[in-house]
C-alpha positions as CSV (number, residue, x, y, z in Angstrom):
1,X,60.5,47.4,-15.7
2,X,58.7,46.2,-12.6
3,X,59.5,42.7,-11.4
4,X,56.1,40.8,-11.1
5,X,57.4,38.5,-8.4
6,X,58.7,41.4,-6.3
7,X,55.5,43.4,-6.9
8,X,53.3,40.4,-5.8
9,X,55.5,40.0,-2.7
10,X,55.0,43.7,-1.7
11,X,51.3,43.4,-2.3
12,X,51.1,40.2,-0.3
13,X,52.9,41.8,2.6
14,X,50.6,44.9,2.5
15,X,47.5,42.6,2.5
16,X,48.8,40.8,5.6
17,X,49.6,44.1,7.3
18,X,46.0,45.2,6.8
19,X,44.8,41.7,8.0
20,X,46.7,42.3,11.2
21,X,45.0,45.7,11.7
22,X,41.6,44.3,11.0
23,X,42.0,41.2,13.3
24,X,43.2,43.4,16.2
25,X,40.3,45.8,15.6
26,X,37.7,43.0,15.6
27,X,39.2,41.4,18.7
28,X,39.3,44.7,20.6
29,X,35.7,45.4,19.8
30,X,34.7,41.9,20.8
31,X,36.4,42.4,24.2
32,X,34.6,45.8,24.5
33,X,31.2,43.9,24.2
34,X,32.3,42.1,27.4
35,X,30.3,38.9,26.8
36,X,27.0,40.8,26.1
37,X,26.4,38.4,23.2
38,X,26.9,34.7,23.0
39,X,29.8,33.3,20.9
40,X,27.4,31.4,18.7
41,X,25.5,34.6,17.9
42,X,28.7,36.5,17.1
43,X,29.9,33.7,14.8
44,X,26.5,33.7,12.9
45,X,26.5,37.5,12.5
46,X,30.1,37.5,11.3
47,X,29.3,35.1,8.5
48,X,26.0,36.8,7.5
49,X,27.9,40.2,7.2
50,X,30.6,38.4,5.2
51,X,28.1,37.0,2.7
52,X,26.4,40.4,2.4
53,X,29.7,42.1,1.8
54,X,31.0,39.5,-0.7
55,X,27.8,38.9,-2.7
56,X,28.0,42.2,-4.7
57,X,31.7,41.4,-5.4
58,X,30.8,38.0,-6.7
59,X,27.8,39.2,-8.7
60,X,30.0,41.9,-10.4
61,X,32.4,39.2,-11.5
62,X,29.7,36.9,-12.7
63,X,28.2,33.7,-11.1
64,X,30.4,31.6,-13.4
65,X,33.4,32.3,-11.2
66,X,31.7,30.3,-8.4
67,X,32.3,27.1,-10.4
68,X,34.6,24.9,-8.4
69,X,36.0,21.4,-8.5
70,X,36.9,21.3,-4.9
71,X,33.6,21.8,-3.1
72,X,34.8,19.1,-0.6
73,X,37.8,21.2,0.3
74,X,35.5,24.2,0.9
75,X,33.3,22.0,3.0
76,X,36.3,21.0,5.2
77,X,37.3,24.7,5.4
78,X,33.7,25.5,6.5
79,X,33.9,23.1,9.4
80,X,37.4,24.1,10.6
81,X,36.8,27.8,10.0
82,X,33.5,27.7,12.1
83,X,35.3,25.9,14.9
84,X,38.2,28.5,14.7
85,X,35.7,31.4,14.8
86,X,34.0,30.1,17.9
87,X,37.3,29.7,19.7
88,X,38.4,33.1,18.4
89,X,35.4,35.0,19.7
90,X,35.4,33.2,23.1
91,X,39.1,33.9,23.6
92,X,38.8,37.5,22.4
93,X,36.1,38.1,24.9
94,X,38.0,36.7,27.9
95,X,41.7,37.1,27.3
96,X,43.7,40.4,27.3
97,X,44.1,41.5,23.7
98,X,47.9,41.5,23.8
99,X,48.1,38.0,25.4
100,X,45.6,36.7,22.9
101,X,47.6,37.8,19.8
102,X,50.9,36.8,21.3
103,X,49.6,33.2,21.5
104,X,48.3,33.5,17.9
105,X,51.9,33.7,16.6
106,X,52.0,29.9,17.3
107,X,49.6,29.3,14.4
108,X,52.4,29.0,11.7
109,X,54.2,26.5,13.9
110,X,51.0,24.4,14.3
111,X,50.7,24.6,10.5
112,X,54.0,22.7,10.2
113,X,52.3,19.7,11.9
114,X,49.1,20.2,9.9
115,X,51.0,20.2,6.6
116,X,52.9,17.1,7.6
117,X,49.7,15.2,8.5
118,X,47.2,16.5,5.9
119,X,49.4,17.3,2.9
120,X,52.1,14.7,3.6
121,X,54.8,17.5,3.3
122,X,58.3,16.5,4.3
123,X,59.1,18.4,7.4
124,X,62.7,18.6,8.4
125,X,64.1,18.2,11.9
126,X,65.0,21.9,12.0
127,X,61.4,22.8,11.4
128,X,60.2,20.4,14.1
129,X,62.8,21.9,16.5
130,X,61.6,25.4,15.6
131,X,58.0,24.3,16.4
132,X,59.1,23.0,19.8
133,X,61.0,26.2,20.6
134,X,57.9,28.2,19.6
135,X,55.7,26.1,21.8
136,X,58.1,26.9,24.6
137,X,57.3,30.5,24.0
138,X,53.6,29.8,24.4
139,X,54.4,28.2,27.8
140,X,56.3,31.3,28.8
141,X,53.2,33.4,28.1
142,X,50.7,31.1,29.9
143,X,53.1,29.9,32.6
144,X,51.0,26.8,33.6
145,X,51.3,26.1,37.3
146,X,52.1,29.8,38.0
147,X,49.1,31.3,36.3
148,X,45.8,29.4,36.4
149,X,45.1,27.8,33.0
150,X,41.8,29.5,32.2
151,X,39.3,28.3,29.6
152,X,40.0,31.6,27.7
153,X,43.7,30.8,27.5
154,X,42.9,27.2,26.3
155,X,40.5,28.7,23.7
156,X,43.3,31.1,22.5
157,X,45.6,28.1,22.0
158,X,42.8,26.2,20.3
159,X,42.3,29.2,18.0
160,X,45.9,29.1,16.8
161,X,45.6,25.4,16.2
162,X,42.3,25.7,14.4
163,X,43.6,28.4,12.1
164,X,46.6,26.3,11.3
165,X,44.2,23.8,9.8
166,X,42.3,26.6,8.0
167,X,45.5,28.0,6.5
168,X,46.6,24.5,5.4
169,X,43.3,24.1,3.6
170,X,43.5,27.6,2.1
171,X,46.9,26.6,0.7
172,X,45.2,23.7,-1.1
173,X,42.2,25.7,-2.3
174,X,44.2,28.7,-3.6
175,X,45.6,26.4,-6.3
176,X,42.2,26.2,-7.8
177,X,40.0,29.2,-6.7
178,X,40.4,32.9,-6.2
179,X,40.6,34.5,-2.7
180,X,37.1,36.0,-3.3
181,X,35.6,32.7,-4.2
182,X,37.3,30.9,-1.3
183,X,36.1,33.5,1.3
184,X,32.6,33.6,-0.1
185,X,32.1,29.8,-0.1
186,X,33.3,29.3,3.5
187,X,31.1,32.0,4.9
188,X,28.1,31.0,2.7
189,X,28.3,27.4,3.9
190,X,28.7,28.5,7.6
191,X,25.6,30.6,7.7
192,X,23.0,27.8,7.8
193,X,25.1,25.7,10.1
194,X,25.8,28.6,12.5
195,X,22.1,29.7,12.4
196,X,20.9,26.7,14.4
197,X,22.9,27.2,17.6
198,X,22.6,31.0,17.2
199,X,18.8,30.7,17.3
200,X,18.9,29.1,20.8
201,X,21.1,31.8,22.3
202,X,19.8,34.8,20.3
203,X,19.6,38.2,22.0
204,X,18.2,41.1,20.1
205,X,21.1,43.6,19.8
206,X,20.6,46.9,21.5
207,X,20.8,49.9,19.1
208,X,23.8,51.2,21.0
209,X,25.6,48.0,20.3
210,X,24.9,47.8,16.6
211,X,27.9,49.9,15.5
212,X,30.2,47.7,17.6
213,X,28.7,44.5,16.3
214,X,29.1,45.7,12.8
215,X,32.7,46.6,13.5
216,X,33.4,43.2,15.0
217,X,31.9,41.3,12.1
218,X,33.1,43.6,9.3
219,X,36.7,43.8,10.5
220,X,36.8,40.0,10.9
221,X,35.5,39.5,7.3
222,X,38.0,42.0,5.9
223,X,40.8,40.3,7.8
224,X,39.9,36.9,6.4
225,X,39.8,38.4,2.9
226,X,43.1,40.1,3.3
227,X,44.8,36.8,4.5
228,X,43.4,34.9,1.5
229,X,44.8,37.6,-0.8
230,X,48.2,37.7,0.9
231,X,48.6,33.9,0.8
232,X,47.6,33.7,-2.9
233,X,50.0,36.5,-3.9
234,X,53.2,35.7,-2.0
235,X,55.0,33.0,-0.2
236,X,54.5,32.7,3.6
237,X,58.1,33.6,4.2
238,X,57.3,37.1,2.8
239,X,54.0,37.8,4.4
240,X,54.6,36.1,7.8
241,X,56.8,38.9,9.3
242,X,53.8,41.3,8.8
243,X,51.9,39.2,11.4
244,X,54.2,40.5,14.1
245,X,52.5,43.9,13.7
246,X,49.6,42.3,15.6
247,X,51.5,42.4,18.8
248,X,52.3,46.2,19.0
249,X,48.8,47.0,17.6
250,X,47.2,44.7,20.2
251,X,49.2,46.3,23.0
252,X,48.3,49.8,21.8
253,X,44.6,49.0,21.4
254,X,44.5,47.1,24.7
255,X,46.1,50.0,26.6
256,X,43.9,52.7,25.0
257,X,40.6,50.7,25.4
258,X,41.1,48.7,28.6
259,X,44.3,50.0,30.3
260,X,45.8,46.6,29.7
261,X,49.4,46.2,28.7
262,X,51.2,42.8,28.2
263,X,53.8,42.0,30.9
264,X,57.4,41.3,30.2
265,X,56.9,37.6,30.0
266,X,54.3,38.0,27.3
267,X,56.6,40.0,25.2
268,X,59.5,37.5,25.7
269,X,57.2,34.6,24.8
270,X,55.8,36.5,21.8
271,X,59.4,37.2,20.5
272,X,60.4,33.6,20.9
273,X,57.2,32.3,19.1
274,X,57.6,34.8,16.3
275,X,61.3,34.1,15.9
276,X,60.7,30.4,15.8
277,X,57.8,30.8,13.3
278,X,59.9,33.1,11.1
279,X,62.8,30.6,11.1
280,X,60.5,27.7,10.3
281,X,58.9,29.6,7.4
282,X,62.2,30.7,5.9
283,X,63.8,27.3,6.3
284,X,60.7,25.6,4.7
285,X,60.9,28.0,1.7
286,X,64.7,27.4,1.3
287,X,64.1,23.6,1.5
288,X,61.4,23.7,-1.1
289,X,63.5,25.9,-3.4
290,X,66.4,23.4,-3.1
291,X,64.2,20.5,-3.8
292,X,62.9,22.0,-7.1
293,X,66.3,23.3,-8.2
């Protein structure tokens, strides 16, 4: 007889693995566009495509599933997700793919602080030390003072911080709504907000760029949906290790598309960040289990 908990853990890990593949694909195509389209336009198109993809899914399940008691949480997710998307696209356009995703491993560590501040979670000293060690890994990658601190690198760090806030809010929302509903609401709410700045920077896409733009937006939407499913199915300690697949995937895609390959310091920093994040997630899960025992 199949263990439901084990089955959900495997499914959650698989969902996160697909999320890694889709995120790297979207970032690679964004860098391929080489700044041809403004970040505000890309953010708007991303959410329009997401709504178009998710609407048939929602309609198939019935509009009644959109009933929610936490519209204020979805509103907060809309704001933080829109900011995260803007940072994400800007960094993806300007930072080598491997470096960008190495820095994103810091997101679970930033989540520790977000959970402590927003959810009033009790964070242990060991978790804080893991966060400090992980941030040291970020410093190894960016090497301030040795490598100029570009706006793109700062945007990459801001992306990790923003998505830490997003993931914290997803954790709250997943207690009430399904992944489909959560993903639909956040994109639906962003569309009118993002349309205003997109209007002022709008550039009619060239036909040759349409497949790439569709890939950028569709892969980003699928990645977001996969993350929501992964988090709702399994504990972070189970799905978090799958995030490390972003690094070799990013290195491979960056090498094939742009002849870029992360240097030794980037790999060292990435391993330190991931190890610290993995320890923090495992320690947090063990602490919660002990507290409820």
